[in-house]
VEXKOL-26143 format. One record per residue (C-alpha): residue in three letters; z, y, x. Coordinates in steps of 0.2 Angstrom, whole numbers, plus 2048, in hexadecimal, padded with zeros to 3 digits. Example, Ala and Ser with C-alpha at 12.3 -4.5 7.8 and 13.67 -1.06 7.14 Angstrom:
2
ALA8277EA83E SER8247FB844 
This chain:
466
MET800800800 SER7FC811806 SER80881F809 PHE8038297FA SER8098247E8 PHE7FA81B7E1 PRO7F98167CF SER7FC8047D1 VAL7F78007BF LEU7E68077C2 GLU7E47FE7D3 ASN7E97ED7CA ARG7DC7F07BD ILE7CF7F47CA LEU7D37E57D5 MET7D57D97C7 SER7C47DD7C0 GLY7BB7D27CC ASP7AB7CF7C2 PRO79D7D77CA ARG7957DB7B9 THR7A47E57B4 SER7A27F87B8 MET7B18017BF VAL7AC8127B6 PRO7B380E7A5 ILE7C48077AD LEU7C58187B7 ASN7C18227A8 LYS7CD81979D TRP7DB81B7AA VAL7D882E7AA GLU7D882F797 GLU7E9825796 GLU7F182F7A4 LYS7EF84079D GLY7F484D7AA ARG7F48407B8 ASP7E48427C2 ILE7DE8367D0 THR7DE83D7E1 GLN7D083C7ED SER7DB8327F9 GLU7DF8257EB LEU7CD8237E8 GLN7C98217FA HIS7D78147FB LEU7CF80A7EC ILE7BE80B7F5 ARG7C6803805 ARG7CE7F67FB LEU7BF7F17F2 SER7B47F1801 HIS7C17E680A PHE7BF7D97FC ARG7AC7DB7FE ARG7AA7E27ED PHE79D7EF7F3 ASN7967F27E2 HIS7A77F77DA ALA7AB8017EA LEU79B80B7E8 GLN79F80E7D5 VAL7AF8157DA SER7A78207E8 GLU79A8267DC TRP7A782A7CE MET7B18347DB THR7A283F7DD ASN79A83F7CC GLU7A98407C1 ARG7B78477CB ARG7AB8537D5 TYR7B58517E5 ASP7AD8587F5 LEU7A98497FF SER7AE849812 PRO7A184381E GLY7AB83381F ASP7AA83180C ILE79783480D ALA79582781B LYS79F81A811 GLN79481D801 LEU78481C80C ASN78A80B813 LEU78E805801 ILE77E80A7FA SER775800808 LYS77F7F1804 VAL77D7F27F1 HIS76C7FA7EE GLY7637F77FF LEU75D80180D GLU75080C804 GLN75D8127F8 ALA768816807 LYS75B820810 LYS75782A7FF PHE76A82E7FE PHE76A833810 ARG75C83F80D GLY766848800 ILE77584B80B PRO77885D80F ASP775861822 ALA786868823 LYS78E85781F ILE78384D82B GLY78C84983B PHE79183A846 LYS799830837 VAL78A83182C TYR77E82D83B SER78981E83F ALA78981882D LEU77681A82C LEU77481083D SER77F803835 CYS774802826 TYR764800831 ALA76D7F383C GLU7737E982D HIS7617E9826 LYS75A7E5838 SER74F7F5837 LEU74D7F784A ASP74280684C GLU74C810840 ALA75C80B848 GLU756810859 ALA751821852 ILE76282484B MET76A81E85B LYS76282C865 LYS76A839859 ALA77B83085A LYS77A83186D GLU77B84486C TYR78E842867 HIS79C83E873 PRO79982E87C VAL7AB827878 HIS7A7829865 VAL796822867 THR79C81186E VAL79C80985C CYS78A80E85A TYR78580786B ASN78E7F7866 MET7857F6855 MET7747F885F LEU7797EA86B LYS77D7DF85C LEU76C7E3854 TYR7627E0864 ALA76B7CF865 GLN7677CB853 VAL7547CF855 GLY7537C7866 LYS7507D6870 TYR75A7D187F GLU7527DC88C LYS7567EC881 LEU7687E587F ASP76A7E4892 ARG7637F5895 LEU76F7FD888 MET77E7F488E GLN77A7FA8A0 GLU77980B899 MET78A809891 LYS7918038A2 GLU78A8138AA LYS79281D89D ASP7A281389F ILE7A381088C CYS7A37FD88B ASN7B27F5881 GLY7B77E487D ALA7AB7E386E THR79D7E787A PHE7A07D8884 THR7A37CD875 ILE7927D286D ARG7897CE87E LEU7927BD87F ASN78C7B986D ALA77B7BE871 TYR77A7B2880 VAL7807A4874 ALA7737A9867 ALA7667A8874 ALA76D79787B ASP76D7A088C ILE77C795894 GLU77979D8A5 GLY77A7AE89F MET7897AB895 GLU7927A38A3 LYS78F7B28AE LEU7957BE8A1 LEU7A47B389E MET7A97B48B0 TRP7A67C78B0 MET7B17C98A1 GLU7BF7BE8A8 ALA7BF7CA8B7 ASP7BD7DB8AE PRO7CD7E28A6 ILE7C27EC89A ALA7BB7DC892 THR7C57D4885 VAL7C77C1889 ASP7D17B887A TRP7D07A8871 TYR7C07AD868 THR7B77B0879 TYR7B979E87E THR7B579786D THR7A57A186D ALA7A179987E ALA7A6788878 ASN79A78A869 ALA78C78D876 TYR79077D87F ILE79177386F LYS78077986A ALA77A77487C GLY78276387A ASP78E766888 PHE79E760880 GLU7A875F890 LYS7A6771894 ALA7A9775881 THR7BA76C882 THR7BF776891 MET7BB786888 LEU7C5780879 LYS7D477D884 LYS7D378E88B SER7D179587A GLU7E178C873 GLN7EB793882 LEU7E77A587D ALA7EA7A286A ARG7FA7AD866 GLY8007B9859 LYS7F97BC848 THR7E87B484C ARG7EF7A4852 ARG7ED79B842 LEU7DB7A1841 ALA7D879B853 TYR7DF78A84F GLU7D4788840 SER7C578D84A LEU7CA780858 GLN7CC77384B THR7BB775844 MET7B3775856 TYR7BC76585B ALA7B575D84C ALA7A3763851 ILE7A575A861 GLY7AC74A858 ASN7BE74B860 LYS7C8745852 ASP7D874485C GLU7D8757860 VAL7D475B84E TYR7E4752848 ARG7EE75A857 ILE7E976B852 TRP7EC767840 ASN7FE763844 ARG80077484B CYS7F877D83D LYS804775830 LYS81277E839 PHE80C78F833 LYS813797824 ASN80979D815 SER7F979681C TYR7F8784815 ASN7E978680A SER7DF78E818 SER7E3782825 SER7E0773819 ILE7CF77A815 SER7CB77A828 MET7D276982A LEU7C976181C SER7B9769822 SER7BC761833 LEU7BF75082B VAL7B0751821 LYS7A6755830 LEU7AD746839 HIS7A973B82A ASP7BC736829 ILE7BD732816 ASP7CE72A817 GLY7D5739821 ALA7CD745815 GLU7D573C806 ASN7E673C80E LEU7E574E812 VAL7E1753800 GLU7EF7487FA GLU7FB750806 TRP7F4761801 GLU7F775E7EE SER8097597F2 ARG80D7687FC CYS8027767F5 THR80A7847EB HIS7FA78C7E7 PHE7EB7827E0 ASP7DC7877EA THR7CB7807E2 ARG7C37817F3 ILE7CC7727F9 PRO7C77667EA ASN7B576E7EB LEU7B47697FD MET7BA7587F9 ILE7AE7557EB THR7A075C7F5 ALA7A474F803 TYR7A57417F6 CYS7947467F0 LYS78D747801 TRP793736805 GLY78C72F7F5 LEU79D72B7EE LEU79A7337DD ASN7A67277D4 LYS7B472D7DF ALA7AF73F7DC GLU7AF73C7C9 ALA7C07347CA TYR7C77427D4 ILE7C174F7C9 LYS7C87467BA ARG7D97457C2 LEU7D97577C5 LEU7D475B7B3 ASP7E174F7AC GLY7EE7587B7 GLY7E97697AF LYS7E07707BD LYS7D277D7B9 LEU7C277A7C3 ASP7B57887C5 GLY7A27887C3 SER79F7847D5 THR7A87737D3 TRP79D76E7C5 ASP78E7757CE ARG7917697DD PHE79175B7D0 ALA7817607C9 SER7797617DA ALA7807507DE TYR7797487CE ARG7687517D1 MET7677497E2 GLY76C7387DB ASN75E73B7CD ASP76B73A7BF MET76474A7B6 GLU76D7467A6 LYS77E7497AF ALA7777577B9 VAL7727617AA GLN78475E7A2 SER78C7637B2 MET7817727B4 LYS7867787A2 LYS7987777A7 ALA7957807B8 ILE78C78F7AF SER7997907A1 GLU7A87907AD ASP7A179B7BA ARG7AB7A77C5 PRO7A67B97CA GLY7997BB7D7 TRP7947A87D6 LYS7837A17D2 PRO77D78F7CE ASN7737867DB PRO76178C7D7 PHE75977B7DC THR7647717D0 LEU76377E7C2 ALA75077E7C3 ALA75076B7C3 CYS75B76B7B4 ILE7507767AA LYS74076C7B0 TYR74975C7AA ALA74D763799 LYS73C76A796 GLU73375979B LYS73F750790 GLU73A75C782 GLU74C76177F LEU74777477E ASP757779776 LEU761772785 ALA75677B791 LEU75778B787 GLU76A789786 LEU76B788799 LEU76179879B MET76B7A178E LEU77B79C797 CYS7747A27A7 ARG76E7B37A0 GLU77F7B6797 HIS7897B37A8 GLY77D7BE7B2 HIS7767B07BD ILE7647B47B9 SER75B7C57B5 VAL7527C97A5 ALA7417C77AD THR7467B57B3 TYR74D7B07A3 ASP73D7B579A GLY7327AC7A7 LEU73D79C7A5 ALA73C79D792 SER72979E793 TYR72979079F VAL734785794 HIS728789785 SER719784790 GLU71279578E ILE70E7977A1 SER7067897AB ASP7067847BD THR71778C7BF LYS7277837C5 ALA7387887BF PHE73E78B7D1 ASP7317987D4 LEU7377A27C5 ILE7497A07CB LYS7487A47DD ALA7457B77DC ASP7577B97D5 TYR75D7AF7E4 GLN7527B77F1 LEU74C7A67F7 ASP73B7A27FF GLU7307937FF LYS73778D810 ILE74878B809 GLN7417827FA LEU738775805 LEU74877280F GLU7527707FF GLY7457667F6 
């Protein structure tokens, strides 16, 4: 909680309204109407925007930011403008962000706004435009611009421009503005490029340079490179070094990461050893259990996974659907649908509520097993019991619609479409197209082709899935 007296009732209303289809504007207006004489300060709104952004509710954060401007007429600081620019980019895309930037008064444009615009270009991998803004950012104090340099380093790494990355890093060294993040970005770039020799040289340099931050994450990053290269011996050495540096508040996260990586190299003994250390942490049992279960699934340790779930059920104080979802996914992956069905029946009989993603996993498993009757029924449950921000598997949804159409059960196909439309899983245009497909009003068209636009999928992904 911030230092100012924030209207907690409003904050609770905002944070509890997690459905992305729900607008924050009526909630804000209603609170103002109810609290006559009690206005919402700019600081309180800024707090709300930070909180919503922290939970990755960018659309809601943007709504609050725009309400602060349009309804309350607050004079936005360069920092507020920079935040709104970044949110527009995340919610509406780069073109809308550029349009917003063009409307910012010159007096409000400074380093914070340029930095935010650079972040937008970097996020969308718009290299030429990012480089142009970087030139403007360099006009400001070098110490302040370090974050922009690091953004450009990361962008160069993402698009594979390693020569430019090296030149920019050399420039940073000459200006003496490198920080721990600079070295970490370069290390990750070597890993992405599978350049083991370059990574090892940089790692030696980092270990000798007091500016560089060498922590548990540094060595797990190096271990990841060795795992990809198939050198499990060197990977194990890095993981041991990582464990020695795991301390403080990040120790649990470090152990969970180590556990996953030991599973990747097939070292079951180390996975269980780290798990026994994880169990000693307070208030982290669900998180550590998810990590451990993922590791056991990766090791194909069915008995171990079942024992872990049984132990979790006996100890957990907060039911977390991610754990049964993971177990069900594993059963389906292993072809053990009978076990998956028995497990889900036990959960339901015990009064546990499962979300749409659970039934979606079943629908996909039945589809892969060619039991489309059960796939359709599971898909109906998935759509009906959805959660905010979730969408059904598009390949399974398309297969269910195709199946119902070919069985001439048009009412069933249209029921699926209406459920999807009501829950916001498909757009109006996609609904209309699929309805025409079901009624055979359009020929030479596949259900998936009509769905994929709403999921931003392409043919390559279709081939991989199909």
